[in-house]
N, C-alpha and C positions, 0 to 999 in steps of 0.2 A: 552538489546539491544545488537545485533552484530553492527560492525563498518559498515557494507553495508547497513545499513536500510534508512530510510526518513529523520530520525534529525542528524541521522552521516554527511550525504552528504549537508544536508542544512547548517551544522553548519561550516562543514569544506571549504564549499563556501561561507560563511559570514566571517569567518577569512580569506579568500585570500584576498576579496575585504576590507576590513579595512586594511590589508596592503598596498594595491593597494592605498588606501585612504590616509595613512600615508607617502607615496613615494611623492604622487601628493603632496601635502601639504609642504612637506620639498623640493621640487623643485620649488614651488611657492615662499617659505617661503627663501630661498637662493637667489635665482634671485632678490629679492626684498630686500633684505639685501647688496648683494653686489652693486648695485645700489645707493641705500640709502647711502652708507657708501664710496662708488666712486671706488672701485674695480673696476667695469667694468664699462664703460661710452658708449659702443655702445649699443642703444637702440634696432637694430635688433639681437643681442646677447641674452639681458633680454628678451627681445616680444616673441622668441624664447623656451627658458626656461620654461617661465610660461605657452606659449602655450602648450606645452606637457604637464605639468602639469596639466592645463585645462583641456584637453582631458582627460588623465587620470582618474581625479577626476570624470569626465560623465562617462566613462565606468565604473568606481567604482560603482558609484549610480547605473547604471542601472542593475549591475549586485547583489550589495545588495538588491534593490527592487523585483526584479526577484527572489532573493532567499528566502526573507520574505513571499513574497505573492505566491508562486508557482505559476508566471504568466510566462504562455508558451512563449509569443510572445515576451516579454521581455528576456528571456531566450533565444530564439533563436537567436534573433539579437545580443544578448550579446556572444553567444557562435561564430557569424558569424566574431562578431570585432573583437573579440580576437585572433580566426585564421589568421583573414588578421594582424593583430599588432605581431603575431608570425612571418609569414612570414617575413617581414620587417624588424623585431629585429634582427630575426637570420640572414638572408644575412648579414646585417650592422655589424654586431658581427663578422661573418667570413671575412668579407672583412677589420676589424681591425685588426685581429690576421694575416693574411696573406698577409699584407702588407709589403715588402723590405724596405731598405733602401733608396734606389733611389726613389722609389713611396713615401714614407715617405717625401721626400724633396721636391718635386714634390706637394703634397699636401700642405705642412705647407707655401710654396710659393705661390700659389693660394690663401690660406685663407689671408695669410700677404696684399696681394695687391687687396682685396676686398674691404677693410673699412679701411681707415685712423684712425677712432676712436679704430679699431683693436690694429693697428699699435702702436697708444697711451698706451694703456694698457697694451701690452707686454711690452714696452722700459720703462715701469715707472714700473711694478711688477719685470720685471728681471734687472733691472739696465744695460740696453743695449740701445744699439742705431746703425739704420738700418737693413736690413735684412743680406744680404751678404757684406755689408761694410760701414763703418762709414763715414758720409758725414756730415763736421763739418761746411758747408757752410748751412746747414738748420740746424732748430731748431729741439731740441728733450726733451721729460720732463725727461729721465732717470736722474740722479743726477750725474753720468761718465762723463755728457757731460760737466760740467767746468774743469774737468780735463783729456782733451785728451788722457793722456799715459795712464789711465785707464780703457777708453772705450774700448769694444768688441764688433762685429756685434752681431744680437740676433741669427741669424741662428746658430750658434755654441752652443749654451746654447738650443735653443730649439728643437735640433737632439740629443742632450744630453739624453732629456725627453720624447722626441715624443714616442719612443718604447716602455718604461715603461706606458705612458699616454693611448697612443691604447692597449695597453696588457690589461689594467685595466680595460678600456673602454668594450671592446671586452668581458674580462672575465663576467662581469656585468650584458652585454648583451645578452649572454648566459645564465647565472642564471635566470634571469628575463624570457626570452624566454620561459624555461621548466617550471619556474611557471604558463604561458598563455595556456601551453600546459596541465598542470595539471589542470588548472581553464576549459578548453575546454571538458576534459574529466569528471570532476566532473561536469558539469554541463549539461553535456548530461544524465547521468545517471541521476540526480536528477530530471531531465524533466520526466524520463521515470517511477518514483517511484510514485506509488498513496498515498495521503496524507489521514493518517490513521483519521485525523480531520475532513476530508472532508466529503459531502454527500454521502454515497455509490453508489448513481446511479447516480451523477452529471458525466459529462465528464472530463476528464482533457487530 
């Protein structure tokens, strides 16, 4: 059977959705692991990552069910959802790759000021205190806080890694956005193929 056949498209779509299931479970597992071991104390960050993982799991489940049963309605909604996710993810990925140093610094400062729990996580993991300067009149969970001469502000450390992290996130996002386009194309092709095992007179 040629690769453009019904079963080839079905298998390719199934494999793609199994990949999405694995990624979604990885996201959920990493978020739960980080919360369990105290690496991330912000419930908003954990809930956000788990929410993305659950959403991706549901989308993959719809795609798998549609692929296995050749359900036209499920495949149609799967195609629409995947198209919307592609637009959103592609836009965010391009924005991550296009940010300059000043924009990165503004983004970091906004994120820093939004949550005290996030500040504590960053200060503890990077061993720094404060965003732009160290304020010894307040408390800080970093180990360096007990030795003032060794403590530095978090902005200098964050700015060092911000560009690399954004490029990594943007690259990963672009990779998965193209897999989503592949998924839309495969789904469209698969929907228009006749199931050789179905009733020849049945309407597909």
